[in-house]
C-alpha positions in Angstrom: 48.7 29.4 -36.0 45.4 31.2 -35.7 44.6 29.5 -32.4 48.0 30.3 -31.1 47.4 34.0 -31.6 43.9 33.6 -30.1 45.3 32.2 -26.9 47.7 35.1 -26.5 44.9 37.6 -26.5 44.4 37.7 -22.7 48.0 38.9 -22.4 47.9 41.4 -25.2 44.4 42.8 -25.1 45.0 45.3 -22.3 45.7 48.3 -24.5 42.8 47.7 -26.8 40.4 47.3 -23.9 41.6 50.5 -22.4 41.2 52.4 -25.7 37.9 50.9 -27.0 36.3 49.3 -23.9 32.8 50.5 -23.0 32.0 51.7 -19.5 30.3 48.4 -18.7 33.4 46.5 -19.7 35.6 48.6 -17.5 33.2 48.2 -14.5 33.4 44.5 -14.9 37.2 44.2 -15.2 40.1 46.2 -16.4 43.4 45.2 -18.0 45.5 48.1 -19.2 49.2 48.1 -20.2 51.4 51.2 -20.8 55.0 50.5 -21.8 56.6 48.6 -18.9 53.6 48.8 -16.5 50.2 47.3 -16.3 47.1 47.4 -14.1 44.6 44.6 -13.7 41.4 45.2 -11.7 39.0 42.4 -10.8 35.2 42.3 -10.4 35.5 43.4 -6.7 37.4 46.6 -7.8 40.7 45.4 -6.3 43.4 46.7 -8.6 46.9 45.2 -9.0 49.6 47.3 -10.6 52.7 45.5 -11.9 55.9 47.1 -13.2 59.0 45.5 -14.8 62.4 46.2 -16.0 62.7 47.9 -19.4 62.3 45.3 -22.1 65.8 45.8 -23.5 67.3 45.3 -20.0 66.5 41.7 -19.4 69.8 40.5 -17.8 68.4 41.4 -14.3 64.6 41.0 -14.5 62.6 42.6 -11.8 58.9 43.2 -11.0 57.0 45.2 -8.4 53.4 44.5 -7.5 51.3 47.2 -5.9 47.9 46.0 -4.6 45.0 48.2 -3.5 41.5 47.2 -2.7 38.5 49.5 -3.3 37.3 51.9 -0.6 38.5 55.3 0.7 40.7 53.9 3.4 42.3 51.1 1.5 46.1 51.0 1.8 48.6 50.1 -0.9 50.7 47.0 -0.4 53.9 46.4 -2.3 56.1 43.4 -3.2 59.2 42.9 -5.3 60.3 39.8 -7.2 63.8 39.5 -8.6 63.8 37.4 -11.8 66.0 34.3 -12.0 65.6 33.1 -15.6 68.8 34.8 -16.8 72.2 33.5 -15.8 73.5 36.8 -14.4 70.4 37.3 -12.3 70.3 33.6 -11.2 73.9 33.8 -9.8 73.1 36.9 -7.8 69.9 35.3 -6.4 71.9 32.3 -5.1 73.1 34.7 -2.5 69.6 35.4 -1.4 68.2 33.7 1.7 65.8 34.6 4.5 68.5 36.5 6.4 69.2 38.8 3.4 67.0 41.8 2.6 66.8 43.7 -0.7 67.5 47.5 -0.6 65.5 50.1 -2.5 67.2 53.1 -4.1 65.3 55.9 -5.7 67.4 58.5 -7.6 70.5 57.0 -5.7 68.9 57.7 -2.3 68.7 54.6 0.0 65.1 53.9 1.2 66.2 51.0 3.4 65.7 47.3 3.2 62.5 45.4 2.4 60.9 42.9 4.8 62.6 39.5 4.8 62.6 37.7 1.5 60.1 34.7 1.4 61.6 31.7 -0.4 58.1 30.2 -0.6 56.5 33.2 -2.3 59.7 34.1 -4.2 59.3 37.8 -3.3 59.8 40.3 -0.5 57.3 42.7 0.9 58.0 46.4 0.7 57.7 48.5 3.9 55.0 51.2 3.9 57.6 53.9 3.8 59.1 52.3 0.6 55.6 52.0 -1.0 54.9 55.7 -0.3 58.3 56.7 -1.7 57.9 54.5 -4.8 54.4 55.7 -5.6 55.6 59.3 -5.4 58.7 58.5 -7.6 56.6 56.8 -10.2 54.6 60.0 -10.9 57.7 61.5 -12.6 60.9 60.3 -14.3 62.9 58.5 -11.6 65.8 56.0 -11.4 64.5 53.1 -9.3 66.9 50.3 -8.3 66.8 47.2 -6.1 70.1 46.1 -4.7 71.4 42.9 -3.2 75.1 43.0 -2.2 76.9 43.9 -5.5 74.0 43.2 -7.9 71.4 45.7 -9.2 68.0 45.3 -10.7 66.6 48.5 -12.3 62.8 49.0 -12.4 61.4 50.9 -15.3 59.3 54.0 -14.6 57.9 54.2 -18.2 54.1 53.9 -18.2 53.7 53.9 -14.4 51.8 57.1 -14.2 49.3 56.0 -16.9 48.4 52.8 -15.2 48.2 54.4 -11.7 45.7 56.9 -13.2 43.7 54.1 -14.7 43.6 52.4 -11.3 42.4 55.7 -9.7 39.7 55.9 -12.4 38.4 52.4 -11.8 38.2 52.9 -8.1 36.7 56.4 -8.3 39.7 58.1 -6.8 40.6 60.7 -9.5 40.7 64.1 -7.9 40.5 62.8 -4.3 43.0 62.8 -1.5 43.3 59.0 -1.7 44.3 59.0 -5.4 47.7 57.5 -6.4 48.1 60.3 -8.9 47.9 64.1 -8.2 46.4 63.6 -4.7 48.0 66.8 -3.5 45.7 68.7 -5.8 42.5 67.1 -4.7 39.3 68.8 -5.7 36.9 66.1 -4.4 36.4 64.4 -1.1 37.1 60.7 -0.5 33.3 60.2 -0.4 33.5 59.9 -4.2 35.7 56.8 -3.9 33.8 53.7 -4.9 33.2 50.9 -2.4 34.4 47.3 -3.0 32.0 45.0 -4.8 30.9 41.8 -3.2 32.6 38.6 -4.2 30.1 36.4 -6.1 29.3 33.1 -4.3 29.1 29.8 -6.3 27.8 26.5 -5.2 30.0 23.6 -6.3 28.3 20.3 -6.7 30.5 17.3 -7.5 29.0 15.3 -10.4 27.3 12.0 -9.5 28.8 9.5 -11.8 26.5 6.8 -10.4 22.8 7.2 -10.3 19.5 5.7 -11.2 20.3 6.8 -14.7 23.7 5.2 -14.8 22.4 2.2 -16.7 20.8 4.4 -19.3 22.8 4.0 -22.5 23.8 7.0 -24.5 24.6 6.0 -28.0 25.6 8.5 -30.7 28.0 8.3 -33.5 31.0 10.6 -33.5 29.8 12.3 -36.7 26.4 12.9 -35.0 28.0 14.4 -31.9 30.3 16.6 -34.1 27.3 17.9 -36.1 25.3 18.5 -32.9 28.2 20.5 -31.3 28.9 22.5 -34.5 25.7 24.4 -34.0 26.9 25.8 -30.7 29.7 27.8 -32.5 29.5 30.8 -34.9 32.7 29.6 -36.7 33.4 25.9 -35.8 36.2 25.7 -38.4 38.1 28.4 -36.5 37.1 27.7 -33.0 37.4 23.9 -33.1 39.0 22.7 -36.3 39.6 19.2 -35.0 35.9 18.7 -34.2 35.3 16.2 -36.9 38.6 14.3 -36.8 39.0 10.7 -35.6 40.2 11.6 -32.1 37.8 10.0 -29.6 34.9 11.8 -27.8 35.0 11.6 -24.0 31.5 11.4 -22.5 30.8 11.2 -18.7 27.8 11.6 -16.6 27.1 14.8 -14.6 23.7 13.9 -13.0 20.6 11.9 -13.8 19.9 13.7 -17.0 23.0 15.6 -18.1 26.3 14.5 -19.7 29.7 16.1 -20.2 31.1 15.7 -23.7 34.8 16.5 -24.5 36.7 16.5 -27.8 40.1 17.9 -28.9 39.6 21.2 -30.6 43.0 22.6 -31.7 46.7 22.4 -31.3 49.1 25.4 -31.7 52.8 25.9 -31.3 52.8 25.8 -27.5 49.1 25.6 -26.5 46.3 23.1 -26.9 42.5 23.3 -26.3 39.7 20.9 -26.0 36.0 21.6 -26.5 33.7 21.0 -23.5 29.9 20.7 -23.8 27.0 19.9 -21.5 24.2 17.9 -23.2 21.0 16.1 -22.1 21.3 12.4 -22.3 18.2 12.1 -24.5 16.2 14.3 -26.9 16.1 17.3 -26.9 19.9 17.2 -26.4 20.3 21.0 -26.1 24.1 21.1 -26.2 25.7 24.1 -24.4 29.3 25.0 -25.1 31.5 25.8 -22.1 34.8 26.5 -23.8 37.0 25.3 -26.8 40.2 25.9 -24.8 40.0 23.5 -21.9 43.2 21.9 -20.7 42.1 19.9 -17.7 38.9 18.4 -16.2 38.5 16.6 -12.9 35.3 15.8 -11.0 33.3 18.9 -11.9 36.3 21.3 -12.0 37.3 22.6 -15.5 40.3 24.8 -16.3 42.1 26.4 -19.3 45.7 27.3 -18.8 47.5 28.9 -21.8 51.0 30.2 -22.3 51.6 33.7 -23.5 54.7 32.5 -25.3 56.7 29.3 -25.7 59.1 29.7 -22.8 56.1 29.9 -20.3 57.1 33.1 -18.4 53.6 34.4 -18.7 50.3 32.6 -18.5 46.5 33.0 -18.6 44.0 30.9 -16.7 40.2 30.4 -16.6 38.4 28.0 -14.2 34.8 26.8 -14.1 32.9 24.7 -11.5 29.8 22.5 -11.9 26.9 24.0 -9.9 24.5 21.2 -10.4 23.0 22.2 -13.8 25.7 24.2 -15.5 29.4 25.1 -15.4 30.0 28.6 -14.1 33.2 30.6 -14.3 34.9 30.7 -10.9 38.2 32.4 -11.7 40.1 34.3 -14.4 43.6 35.7 -14.3 46.9 36.4 -16.0 50.4 36.3 -14.5 51.5 39.6 -16.0 53.8 40.6 -18.8 56.2 38.3 -20.5 59.4 39.6 -18.9 61.5 36.6 -17.8 60.7 37.0 -14.1 60.1 33.3 -13.5 58.7 30.2 -15.2 54.9 30.2 -14.9 54.8 34.0 -14.6 55.5 36.7 -12.0 52.2 37.3 -10.2 48.6 36.2 -9.9 46.5 39.1 -11.4 42.9 38.1 -11.3 40.2 39.7 -13.4 37.5 37.6 -11.9 37.2 36.0 -8.5 34.5 34.1 -6.7 33.8 32.4 -3.3 33.2 28.7 -4.1 31.1 26.8 -1.5 31.1 23.1 -1.6 27.7 21.5 -1.5 27.8 18.2 0.3 
């Protein structure tokens, strides 16, 4: 069960990061949760704020996503997603089609209909007037309801002000006119707002399975491989308890001199993970551990997808690509809190993004 808990950390570590994270960690990425709201900011300083229904009000699950890029003039975009994992909510959603719009009520005042519901996205965009009203309402105690015909989905306001303040902090907006919180009492100019960071560029090289070295035989016993890889981990018994079992090693060629070695590492209640290493095909082997939580590998693209809980309504994902000599992380994200919005999670909330260029 140790590894089961380990895989849930990306979903649950938000509060601890906010309380104990260093400045460098916050600058790299931010995940912070307060009651029914969370903010996730990626390495470009784009922040995504997601709110949900109260945890004890799951018959009609709902989530709102507010997205804001870095920079003084960046606007706030909003979306709403009505959950369909509960029978009561599912029946109401059966009425929903592209010709139906969802209405927003704040403290029983009607703020009009959203833009048309997108069946492909499973969500509806909020109008700019709705976003403005919603951000204002979330700064204080407010009753926020989304309505479709006779059904009502109530969005919690608990924790929203804390996560909006965190987003302002990450983007350098605190005390400026562009802040989400307390912008009417600005004491600084928007020149203090931080600019967006550039998206890192990665060069993806598809491994060459056939080469002049293809006939070079790589022969090593499983026990030798296990012993070699054990040295790449601080605690192999915890990180890869299955390293020395009888399940087969999977070894494939990456280029003329490097190999990819894979072995099952652990199995938990609803997640699994494999170890992935890059090694030289002859001495010195110099094994390099990529991850002990891989779930898929295909032609130079490696991924780890883990459930936050058994029913799969929240997920975390990390991707790597082969750049010719090493695997580099290309993407990291969660799908938000485990609140029964939909199978696979409500939103894509990246903490790390890149621009992957394919090298021919």
